[in-house]
VEXKEKOL-793174 format. One line per 10 residues: their letters; for each residue x, y, z of N, C-alpha, C. Coordinates in pm, whole numbers. Layout:
N
a> X Y Z X Y Z X Y Z  ...
// end
This chain:
285
mietqeneet> -865 -2646 -2264 -731 -2588 -2248 -744 -2453 -2179  -662 -2426 -2078 -669 -2302 -2002 -581 -2196 -2067  -642 -2080 -2097 -563 -1969 -2149 -495 -1898 -2034  -374 -1853 -2054 -300 -1783 -1949 -251 -1650 -1999  -204 -1566 -1907 -151 -1437 -1940 -12 -1450 -2003  31 -1348 -2075 169 -1344 -2121 257 -1327 -2000  382 -1373 -2009 470 -1364 -1893 509 -1220 -1867  565 -1198 -1745 593 -1063 -1700 698 -992 -1783  786 -1067 -1853 889 -1002 -1932 832 -935 -2056  720 -987 -2109 668 -935 -2235 544 -851 -2216
ssreappspv> 482 -854 -2099 360 -777 -2077 395 -636 -2030  312 -540 -2069 336 -402 -2030 302 -380 -1885  380 -295 -1820 358 -267 -1678 223 -200 -1657  181 -117 -1754 55 -45 -1740 -64 -121 -1801  -41 -240 -1855 -150 -316 -1914 -252 -353 -1806  -380 -349 -1839 -483 -384 -1739 -463 -525 -1687  -498 -552 -1562 -481 -685 -1506 -585 -782 -1560  -547 -908 -1572 -643 -1011 -1612 -620 -1136 -1528  -644 -1126 -1397 -623 -1241 -1308 -719 -1354 -1339  -674 -1477 -1315 -760 -1593 -1339 -777 -1676 -1212
agidvinlsl> -726 -1626 -1099 -740 -1697 -971 -815 -1608 -874  -905 -1669 -797 -981 -1595 -698 -898 -1563 -574  -951 -1476 -491 -875 -1427 -376 -848 -1538 -275  -935 -1635 -260 -911 -1743 -164 -788 -1824 -202  -775 -1857 -330 -660 -1933 -378 -534 -1847 -371  -548 -1719 -403 -434 -1626 -393 -383 -1621 -249  -475 -1604 -155 -435 -1594 -14 -367 -1722 34  -418 -1836 -6 -359 -1962 36 -217 -1977 -21  -199 -1937 -146 -67 -1945 -208 30 -1846 -145  -19 -1728 -107 68 -1629 -41 109 -1676 98
ralwnhkssa> 19 -1743 168 56 -1801 298 168 -1903 282  156 -1985 177 260 -2086 151 392 -2018 117  386 -1910 38 509 -1836 4 570 -1773 129  486 -1723 220 534 -1664 346 609 -1768 428  551 -1887 441 612 -1992 522 735 -2054 454  744 -2036 322 863 -2085 251 986 -2002 286  964 -1875 325 1070 -1785 374 1176 -1751 270  1144 -1767 143 1235 -1726 37 1158 -1726 -94  1222 -1683 -200 1159 -1688 -332 1120 -1831 -364  1013 -1847 -443 966 -1983 -470 896 -1990 -604
tykdlatpag> 890 -2110 -659 813 -2136 -780 681 -2200 -740  591 -2209 -836 462 -2272 -808 480 -2419 -768  585 -2484 -819 610 -2624 -782 651 -2635 -636  725 -2534 -586 767 -2535 -446 648 -2523 -351  545 -2453 -395 435 -2418 -304 312 -2507 -320  307 -2586 -426 186 -2664 -454 153 -2760 -340  250 -2838 -295 223 -2935 -188 188 -2868 -56  266 -2769 -8 228 -2702 117 89 -2638 111  53 -2583 -6 -77 -2518 -19 -189 -2618 -42  -155 -2742 -77 -257 -2843 -103 -333 -2814 -231
lhpttvsqal> -265 -2753 -329 -330 -2715 -454 -255 -2775 -572  -321 -2784 -687 -256 -2831 -808 -152 -2727 -850  -38 -2770 -902 66 -2674 -943 15 -2566 -1039  -73 -2604 -1132 -127 -2505 -1225 -208 -2399 -1151  -282 -2442 -1049 -362 -2347 -970 -273 -2249 -895  -163 -2298 -838 -69 -2211 -767 -4 -2114 -865  32 -2163 -984 93 -2078 -1085 -1 -1963 -1121  -129 -1994 -1139 -228 -1891 -1170 -245 -1794 -1053  -238 -1846 -931 -254 -1762 -813 -139 -1664 -799  -15 -1711 -819 102 -1623 -808 102 -1517 -919
ssardiglte> 60 -1558 -1039 50 -1464 -1149 -58 -1359 -1122  -170 -1402 -1066 -279 -1310 -1032 -236 -1215 -922  -159 -1267 -825 -107 -1182 -718 -11 -1077 -775  62 -1114 -880 149 -1017 -946 66 -909 -1014  -45 -948 -1074 -136 -851 -1136 -186 -749 -1034  -209 -795 -912 -257 -705 -807 -146 -613 -759  -23 -666 -754 89 -591 -700 141 -649 -571  110 -776 -545 150 -842 -420 275 -928 -438  299 -977 -559 419 -1055 -588 488 -995 -710  614 -1036 -730 691 -991 -845 792 -1099 -881
sagkrglytf> 847 -1086 -999 948 -1183 -1043 1072 -1172 -956  1130 -1286 -924 1250 -1289 -839 1376 -1311 -923  1370 -1279 -1050 1491 -1284 -1132 1486 -1380 -1249  1403 -1480 -1242 1390 -1569 -1356 1243 -1611 -1368  1208 -1654 -1485 1070 -1688 -1514 1018 -1796 -1420  901 -1770 -1362 837 -1868 -1275 878 -1860 -1130  976 -1775 -1098 1022 -1761 -960 965 -1630 -904  895 -1640 -791 825 -1525 -736 874 -1491 -596  860 -1362 -563 884 -1315 -427 780 -1209 -397  774 -1164 -271 679 -1061 -232 726 -922 -276
tlegkeytra> 630 -837 -311 658 -695 -312 650 -647 -166  690 -524 -140 680 -470 -5 535 -471 42  445 -428 -47 303 -426 -12 250 -567 10  297 -661 -73 252 -799 -61 296 -862 69  417 -827 113 467 -882 239 383 -833 357  349 -702 357 269 -648 467 126 -702 462  73 -721 342 -61 -779 327 -63 -921 384  37 -1001 347 42 -1139 393 74 -1147 542  151 -1052 593 178 -1047 736 47 -1032 813  -41 -947 762 -173 -929 826 -255 -1057 816
ltrgaeseak> -250 -1124 702 -324 -1250 686 -277 -1355 785  -144 -1368 799 -91 -1476 882 -110 -1453 1031  -142 -1330 1070 -170 -1306 1212 -319 -1287 1238  -400 -1320 1139 -545 -1320 1158 -611 -1183 1154  -538 -1081 1107 -594 -945 1100 -658 -924 963  -772 -987 942 -833 -984 810 -881 -844 771  -934 -768 866 -980 -634 833 -864 -546 786  -747 -561 850 -629 -487 806 -585 -534 669  -589 -666 646 -550 -720 516 -639 -663 405  -768 -656 431 -861 -602 331 -831 -456 301
erlklvvlnn> -802 -379 405 -770 -238 386 -640 -222 308  -542 -307 337 -416 -302 264 -436 -339 117  -519 -440 92 -547 -481 -45 -613 -366 -122  -704 -298 -57 -771 -184 -121 -670 -77 -160  -577 -45 -69 -475 56 -98 -384 13 -213  -348 -116 -214 -262 -167 -321 -330 -152 -456  -457 -190 -463 -531 -182 -589 -546 -36 -632  -580 53 -539 -598 194 -572 -468 259 -618  -355 208 -572 -226 268 -606 -155 200 -723  -212 93 -776 -149 20 -886 -192 80 -1019
arwvgiiafl> -95 129 -1097 -125 195 -1225 -201 102 -1320  -182 -27 -1306 -250 -120 -1396 -400 -127 -1370  -444 -83 -1252 -585 -91 -1216 -658 41 -1237  -591 139 -1296 -653 270 -1313 -784 262 -1392  -782 187 -1504 -902 174 -1585 -1016 107 -1512  -985 5 -1432 -1089 -65 -1356 -1148 26 -1250  -1061 100 -1179 -1111 192 -1076 -1195 302 -1140  -1154 350 -1257 -1234 451 -1327 -1372 396 -1363  -1376 271 -1408 -1503 206 -1439 -1591 200 -1315  -1533 162 -1201 -1610 149 -1078 -1660 285 -1030
rtnegvprlp> -1576 387 -1037 -1618 519 -991 -1728 576 -1079  -1718 550 -1209 -1820 598 -1301 -1955 534 -1272  -1951 410 -1222 -2074 334 -1196 -2099 317 -1046  -2054 411 -965 -2074 400 -820 -2221 381 -787  -2250 271 -716 -2387 243 -674 -2477 188 -783  -2423 168 -905 -2503 120 -1018 -2471 -27 -1045  -2570 -116 -1040 -2544 -258 -1069 -2498 -278 -1213  -2388 -350 -1231 -2338 -381 -1365 -2299 -528 -1371  -2309 -584 -1488 -2264 -721 -1507 -2112 -727 -1501  -2055 -824 -1430 -1909 -836 -1427 -1848 -847 -1566
mdlvidverk> -1923 -906 -1659 -1871 -925 -1794 -1849 -791 -1864  -1924 -687 -1825 -1901 -554 -1885 -1760 -507 -1854  -1716 -530 -1732 -1581 -491 -1690 -1477 -575 -1762  -1503 -704 -1776 -1408 -795 -1841 -1390 -760 -1989  -1500 -730 -2056 -1493 -694 -2198 -1410 -567 -2216  -1424 -475 -2122 -1345 -351 -2127 -1195 -383 -2115  -1160 -474 -2023 -1020 -515 -2007 -971 -587 -2133  -1052 -678 -2184 -1015 -754 -2305 -987 -660 -2421  -1071 -560 -2437 -1054 -465 -2547 -923 -386 -2532  -894 -343 -2408 -772 -264 -2385 -646 -347 -2403
lskqwspgmr> -657 -477 -2380 -542 -567 -2400 -530 -614 -2545  -629 -575 -2629 -633 -619 -2769 -633 -771 -2780  -712 -835 -2693 -722 -980 -2691 -856 -1026 -2750  -864 -1154 -2779 -989 -1218 -2819 -1004 -1344 -2735  -1058 -1326 -2614 -1068 -1436 -2520 -1185 -1527 -2553  -1168 -1652 -2514 -1278 -1748 -2526 -1379 -1721 -2416  -1501 -1769 -2427 -1600 -1752 -2320 -1551 -1803 -2185  -1475 -1917 -2188 -1424 -1972 -2064 -1324 -1879 -1997  -1233 -1819 -2077 -1135 -1726 -2022 -1204 -1603 -1966  -1303 -1552 -2035 -1378 -1435 -1985 -1444 -1466 -1850
tnvasalvsi> -1499 -1586 -1840 -1564 -1625 -1714 -1464 -1632 -1601  -1345 -1690 -1629 -1241 -1701 -1526 -1195 -1564 -1478  -1171 -1473 -1572 -1126 -1339 -1536 -1234 -1265 -1459  -1359 -1278 -1503 -1470 -1211 -1433 -1480 -1258 -1289  -1473 -1390 -1269 -1484 -1446 -1134 -1369 -1399 -1046  -1247 -1398 -1103 -1130 -1356 -1026 -1138 -1208 -990  -1172 -1123 -1086 -1182 -979 -1059 -1286 -949 -952  -1399 -1014 -961 -1506 -989 -863 -1461 -1029 -724  -1394 -1144 -711 -1352 -1190 -578 -1248 -1097 -517  -1156 -1047 -601 -1052 -955 -553 -1113 -823 -512
leyadlvkve> -1197 -767 -596 -1258 -636 -568 -1354 -643 -450  -1424 -756 -436 -1517 -772 -324 -1439 -782 -193  -1328 -856 -193 -1247 -871 -71 -1185 -737 -30  -1157 -653 -129 -1100 -521 -102 -1207 -418 -70  -1332 -460 -59 -1445 -370 -29 -1459 -260 -134  -1429 -293 -259 -1449 -198 -367 -1576 -226 -446  -1632 -346 -429 -1763 -379 -488 -1839 -471 -394  -1968 -478 -412 -2049 -581 -348 -2128 -650 -458  -2169 -773 -434 -2238 -852 -535 -2385 -865 -497  -2471 -830 -590 -2616 -839 -568 -2681 -899 -691
sgkivslarq> -2744 -1015 -674 -2816 -1083 -782 -2730 -1103 -906  -2604 -1142 -884 -2516 -1171 -995 -2451 -1050 -1059  -2480 -932 -1006 -2420 -809 -1059 -2329 -746 -954  -2232 -666 -1001 -2146 -596 -907 -2196 -453 -890  -2194 -408 -766 -2231 -270 -734 -2107 -203 -678  -2062 -100 -746 -1937 -35 -706 -1949 38 -574  -1847 19 -489 -1836 92 -363 -1720 192 -369  -1658 204 -488 -1543 295 -505 -1596 437 -513  -1561 516 -413 -1610 653 -407 -1526 746 -493  -1590 848 -546 -1520 944 -631 -1409 1015 -555
edvesrpkvi> -1430 1033 -422 -1331 1108 -344 -1218 1022 -292  -1220 889 -319 -1108 805 -279 -981 858 -343  -876 870 -264 -750 924 -313 -647 813 -317  -583 793 -433 -480 692 -445 -349 748 -392  -336 751 -260 -213 803 -201 -166 709 -93  -42 663 -104 14 576 -3 113 658 81  124 628 208 222 701 289 362 683 234  437 791 223 573 785 172 669 760 287  775 684 258 877 658 357 968 779 368  980 835 486 1063 952 507 1193 909 573
trgnvrdpff> 1305 934 506 1435 899 561 1491 1018 636  1595 992 715 1656 1101 792 1706 1212 701  1748 1175 579 1799 1275 488 1692 1371 438  1565 1329 448 1456 1413 400 1390 1494 510  1439 1480 633 1381 1549 747 1488 1630 817  1458 1754 848 1552 1837 923 1529 1813 1070  1622 1746 1134 1610 1718 1276 1626 1845 1357  1562 1855 1473 1573 1975 1554 1716 2002 1600  1802 1897 1604 1937 1920 1652 2036 1948 1539  1987 1961 1414 2074 1996 1304 2098 2147 1303
pmasdwptat> 2208 2196 1241 2236 2340 1237 2127 2421 1172  2050 2361 1080 1948 2435 1008 1814 2440 1082  1812 2400 1207 1686 2393 1282 1616 2527 1289  1690 2636 1273 1628 2768 1281 1532 2793 1166  1544 2709 1061 1454 2726 946 1320 2659 966  1300 2587 1077 1173 2518 1100 1061 2619 1114  938 2585 1069 826 2680 1077 790 2711 1221  746 2834 1242 703 2877 1374 557 2838 1394  507 2858 1516 366 2829 1545 275 2914 1458  317 3038 1432 237 3125 1345 231 3070 1203
dlrrtadrme> 346 3022 1153 348 2960 1020 254 2842 1012  255 2760 1118 170 2641 1119 22 2679 1119  -11 2783 1195 -151 2828 1197 -194 2875 1060  -103 2948 992 -137 2996 858 -155 2880 761  -67 2781 774 -80 2661 690 -212 2591 715  -249 2577 842 -374 2511 878 -493 2586 820  -486 2719 821 -597 2799 769 -613 2779 619  -499 2746 550 -506 2728 405 -542 2585 366  -546 2494 461 -573 2354 430 -716 2337 382  -735 2242 291 -869 2217 240 -958 2165 352
plrpefaefk> -1090 2181 338 -1181 2132 442 -1160 1983 469  -1175 1947 594 -1151 1808 634 -1254 1715 571  -1205 1604 515 -1294 1505 458 -1319 1396 561  -1432 1323 549 -1470 1224 652 -1366 1116 675  -1284 1085 572 -1188 975 589 -1060 1019 660  -1054 1147 701 -939 1196 774 -977 1237 916  -881 1222 1007 -893 1275 1142 -794 1391 1155  -833 1494 1229 -748 1612 1238 -745 1668 1379  -627 1718 1419 -611 1787 1546 -530 1914 1520  -578 2027 1572 -507 2154 1555 -512 2233 1685
denvvirvrk> -398 2291 1722 -396 2396 1822 -284 2492 1785  -241 2576 1877 -143 2679 1843 -11 2622 1798  27 2505 1849 158 2448 1820 156 2320 1738  39 2266 1713 31 2134 1650 -75 2135 1540  -39 2078 1425 -134 2052 1318 -113 1909 1273  -211 1823 1294 -200 1682 1255 -322 1645 1173  -299 1586 1058 -409 1532 976 -365 1396 925  -445 1294 949 -408 1158 910 -530 1083 859  -508 1004 754 -617 922 700 -655 814 800  -784 783 809 -832 685 905 -815 543 852
dlqsiafaks> -689 500 837 -660 361 808 -534 322 883  -520 195 912 -414 148 1001 -275 178 946  -256 167 815 -125 191 757 -83 337 775  -176 429 751 -144 571 765 -118 607 911  -198 551 1002 -182 579 1144 -47 528 1194  -9 408 1149 120 351 1190 235 438 1139  223 487 1015 325 575 960 336 704 1041  220 763 1077 221 887 1155 288 866 1290  258 752 1353 320 722 1483 471 711 1470  519 642 1365 663 623 1349 732 757 1322
fldfvetgvr> 666 845 1248 724 976 1221 734 1059 1349  628 1058 1431 629 1133 1556 736 1078 1652  752 945 1653 858 885 1736 995 934 1690  1013 945 1558 1140 991 1503 1168 1136 1545  1064 1221 1536 1080 1361 1576 1111 1371 1725  1039 1290 1806 1061 1293 1952 1206 1256 1984  1259 1156 1915 1398 1114 1939 1494 1229 1908  1468 1300 1799 1552 1413 1764 1549 1523 1867  1429 1553 1919 1417 1657 2020 1491 1619 2148  1476 1493 2188 1543 1447 2309 1696 1454 2293
laqqnknsal> 1747 1414 2177 1891 1420 2154 1940 1565 2155  1861 1653 2096 1899 1793 2095 1908 1848 2236  1811 1812 2320 1811 1859 2458 1929 1802 2537  1958 1673 2513 2072 1611 2580 2203 1678 2540  2219 1708 2410 2340 1775 2363 2354 1914 2424  2243 1983 2433 2244 2118 2492 2282 2112 2639  2221 2017 2712 2251 2004 2855 2397 1967 2878  2449 1877 2791 2588 1836 2805 2682 1953 2781  2649 2035 2681 2732 2151 2651 2731 2251 2766  2614 2274 2824 2603 2367 2936 2679 2315 3057
kgtadkpege> 2668 2184 3083 2737 2123 3197 2888 2132 3179  2934 2108 3054 3077 2114 3028 3132 2253 3051  3057 2354 3016 3100 2493 3037 3104 2527 3185  3000 2479 3258 2992 2509 3401 3104 2442 3479  3152 2326 3433 3256 2253 3506 3395 2309 3485  3414 2395 3382 3547 2450 3356 3579 2562 3454  3711 2583 3487 3751 2699 3568 3707 2827 3501  3682 2929 3581 3627 3053 3528 3712 3111 3415  3841 3112 3433 3928 3169 3330 3926 3089 3204  3925 2956 3216 3925 2868 3098 3795 2879 3022
asgen> 3685 2890 3101 3554 2900 3036 3541 3028 2957  3605 3137 3005 3593 3266 2935 3698 3283 2827  3794 3186 2819 3894 3191 2715 4018 3267 2755  4031 3305 2886 4147 3379 2930 4266 3284 2947  4388 3332 2925 4510 3255 2943 4564 3274 3084
// end
């Protein structure tokens, strides 16, 4: 008999993950969910994925543990999280290296994986039995798993962490690749309301080149995972991963649009003044 996790309605959001499906099965099920183009149950996806319904159910539940899927309103019905959609988008276009990097970011940013990441960082470069990690999860969940359940969770955790480049497997043991300096920070979405456009009335409050230089001087030393460019008018620092770079590009495009609009408005105002008769332009009657 296969032991399963408690359903999402009764399990704690911060409870450690206990996936029972490996990353290959998870990826196949996510591809099927992507092609389904709407929320789906494991029964909807079993035939397209070519898997047993129970296997798909475990895969979708495991994907929820990672942070790639979530409940779509009723028990057994799943949809993508935002991160899961972008991860699967990379998978479906063959960008496996991007998918792996996205998976790593999702795991590092998921509160449920904090204990596992702490375990890996504590044992960076030290071979450990996967079962040591599983026993730690079992204890935190206050469970008493059977040997078969422990084996399933160990296999699933190793496959997920290995695909995310957070561990490597050597002689049946996991060797942590999670660095102490890894930062769990995802790019934040900046809306127009959170940014002062150059053409807004408050544009005079924007920092000057001198302010930017002072800020740059106070910045912490550059770490290897960041790229940086500084001169008198520009300070740019971005993490060397595709998601962060794409975010930086979109933000710069947004700023450029604002500057262009401001210039167009200024030119239009100047042209309108120049086209008026001299008396009208000066306000004379």
